[in-house]
N, C-alpha and C positions, 0 to 999 in steps of 0.2 A: 601547418598545424591547424586543427580544427578550432573554430571560434564559436562564441555564443551568439553571434550576430543572426538575428531572425530564427534562432533554433527552436524557441517554444512554438512560434508560428509554424515552422516547418515540420513539427512533430505531428501536426494535424489535430483534429478534435473528435471527440466521440460523446454521445449522450450517456450521462450518468444519472439515469432516472429523469427527474424534472430539471436537472442541470446539465449544461454542456461544458465540458472541460478540455483543455489541451491534453494530448496524450503523454506528454512529459510532465510529471508532477514531482512531489518530494514527500519522503517518508520521514517522520520526525523521531523515530525510535532511538537513533543514535545520539540525540541530544541529552539524554539522560546520563546518569553516572555509569561507571563500569557495569557490564551485564544488565544494562537498562535499569539500574536500581541506584537510588539516591540522586543528589543534585550533580550537575556537571562540574568538572574541574574549572571550566572557564565559562561562567554564565554569560558574560558579555560577548564572548566569541560565539556562543550558541544563539544569542539574539541576533548577532550580525549575520549568521547563516540564514535565518528565517527572513530577515529583511532583504537580503540579497536575492533569495529565492523569489520573493514577490517582485523585486525590482527587475529580474530577468523576465517576468511575464508568467511565472507558474501561478496557476489558479486552482490547484488541487493539492491539498496537504492532508496526508494521512497521519492520525494520531491515536492516542488512547489514554484514558486516565490512569490505567495500570502501568504506564511508562513512567517510572520514578519511584513510586507512584505519584501522581499529581504534578511533579515538577515540569514535565514537558508541556502539558497543557497550559500551566500558569505562565510559562515562558512565551508560548504562542500569543497568549492574551497580552502579556506585557509588551511584546515586540510588535504586534500587528493591529491590536484594537485601536480604534473601531475598524472592524474588518470591512474590506472593500465588498461591494455588492456581488462582484464577479468571482470572489474567492470561496471555493467549496471546501469546507473542512469536514472530513470523513473520520469517524472514530469507531472503535471497536468496544464491544461489551462481551462479558462472559468469563472474565478471569479477575483474579486478585493476587496480590503479592503478600507474603507473610513478612515478619520482622527480618528474616534472614534473606529476603529477596526471592524465594521460591515461587513458582507460578502455580496458582491454585485455581481450580474450577470455581466459577461463581455464576452458575446458570439457573439457579432457583428463581422463580418469578419476582420475589422481593429483591433479590440481589440485583437482577437486571434492572428493575425499576430504580433502585438506588444508584446504579452505575449511571443511568441517564441523568439523574439529578446531579451527581458528582461531576460528570463531564460538563454539563451546562454551567454549574457553579465555577469550576476552574477555568473554563474557557470564557466565562463572562457572556454567555448567550442564553436566549430564552428557548431555543429550538435547535435540535441537531438535524442538519440537513440530510445527512445519510449516516446511518448506524449500521455496522456489520456485526452480526451475531457470530462471535468466534467460538467455534465448538471445541469443547474440551472433555470429550468422553474417556480419553485415555490418560495416562499419568504424565504430568509435567509437560514436556514439550512435544509429546507424541504427535504424529501426523494424523490425517483423517482416520477416524475410528467409527465403526457402526454405532448408531444410537438414534432414538426417536427425537427429531427436532421440534415436534409439534407443542410440547409443554413450554419450551423456551420462547417460541415465536408468539404465543397467545398474548402475553402481556405487552410485548413490543408492538403488536398490531393494534392493541388497544390504545397505546401511547401514540401511535401513528394517526389513528382515527381522531384522537384529541388534538393533533397538531403539534404535539411535543416532538415528534420525529417526522421528517419529511419523507423519507424512503428508507427501505431496508435492504441490506446485502447480507451475505453469509460468507464465513471464513473457515478455512480448515475442514472443508466439506467434501464428502464423497458425492459422486454424481447422483446417486439415489436420494441423498439428503438435499441436494439442490432441488430436485424435482418435487420432493415432498414439501419443501418450503414454498415452491412455486405454486403448489396446489392450494395453498393457504392465503398468499398474499403476492403482490408483485416483488420480485427480487431484481434489483437493478445491477448487482455486481456480485461476482464471486472472487474472493481473495484467498488463494492457495499458494503454496510454495511451487515455484516454476522458474527454471532457467535453462541455459544451454545444456547443462549436464543432468537436469532432473526434468524429465519429459513425460512423466506419467499422465499429465493432464491434457496431452495432444488432442484427444478425441473430444474431451469436454470443452476445450477452447473452440474448436470447430463448430460444435453444436450450439454454444453460446453465441457465437458470431452470427450464425444463422437466425437466432432468436433476438438479435439486437441487444444483447446483455453484455456488459463490460466484464473483462477478466483482468484482475489486478494482481500480478504475481508478487508475492513477497519473497525476500532474499533473491531478487533478480540478479545479483552478482555473487551469490553463494552465501550471503549472510555472514556468520562469525567464521566461516571457513571459505575465504575467497576462492573463486573458480581458478583451477589450475589445469592448464591443457597446452601441450605443445602445438596442436593445431591452432588454438586461439592465439598463442604467442606469434605463430608464423603469419597468420592472417593480419594481425595487427601491425607487425613489422612491414608487411607488404603495403599496407594502406597508410603508414605513417600515423597511426593512432595508437592509443593504449588498449590493452586487452579488455579492460572494463568498458571502454567506449565501443568497442566491437561487439561485446556481449549485449549492451543495451540496444545498439543499432539493430542487431539480430532479432531482438524481441519486438522492436517497432515494426520490422518488416515481417515478422512471423504471422501476424494477424491484425486486422484493423480495429478490433475490439479490445486489444491489449493496451492497458494504461499503466504507465511506469511510475513507481514511487521509490527510486533509489534513495537511500539515506546516507548521510554523512554529517559530521560535526565540523567540517572544514570548508571554508568558502572557496578555496582553491579546487577541492574535489567537487564541490557543487558545480562549479563552472565547467569542469571536465565532463561531468555526467550530462549536464545540459547540452554541451557541444555535441554529444553523441547523436543528437537529433539531426545534425547536419551531415552525417556520415551515411552515404548510399552504398550498400554492399553490392558488388557485382555478383552475378549468378554463380561464378565459380567459387567465390568466397563463401557464399551461402551454402553451397553443396559441401564444402570442407567442414563448415561449422555444424552442419545438420549431423555429420558423422559422429560428432562428440557425444551426443545423447543417444546414439543408436545402439 
């Protein structure tokens, strides 16, 4: 059985702008209530997950003030503050939630400025080390959609120049939007949906790797619809691992610029996810897994 011994160190490191983080991180989205809305059913359990993540050596936590909203950031503050110097907290801007929990675009300049203040207030920090602009040109949870990123980046670049933000990334973005953003400012990471079965960003990942830019896949395990594949199940059985551990190990081996942020509200599942960094996939297994998204 895979263990967490040295797993974070074995995941390797990569530069996330001015910070260097281990490639196995943690995504805090699932700490909020159902559908990422409202408080968690078990707040103490959620705090225990955060503390265990840091105890295991995780130094990259992904969050947003629209998780909850506000609840997840406040739990991170209550569980982990004062934050360790080596802990990099990355947040997202660009969305809001209405009273029913719907996801709304919030990309107007003042909305983005307000989001920076809200994230800082609820995390209890003076500066966001890395902020991802989460593009929402389409309705609801639509994937990357064409649109001009420049008006949204301008206020964030100004906040970066003032020191309120350390570095900028972009999320839910088309390759041309990534390049448009890079023409305006340094972009240190791209956060898009990508996993074994959703491989649309293959070329983008390879390009970013050549440029030394991190790629952070959200829904690395399929999100609200967990990955299902007979090939994945068979490889996992052969390697005496869980399918989700195999899926995470495949991502780590896919490209050195991929940083993982699998989310969970369970300490047990957190440890299982972390242990995936100790799984080395043989070439034959990788070939079988590559076929899932082909």
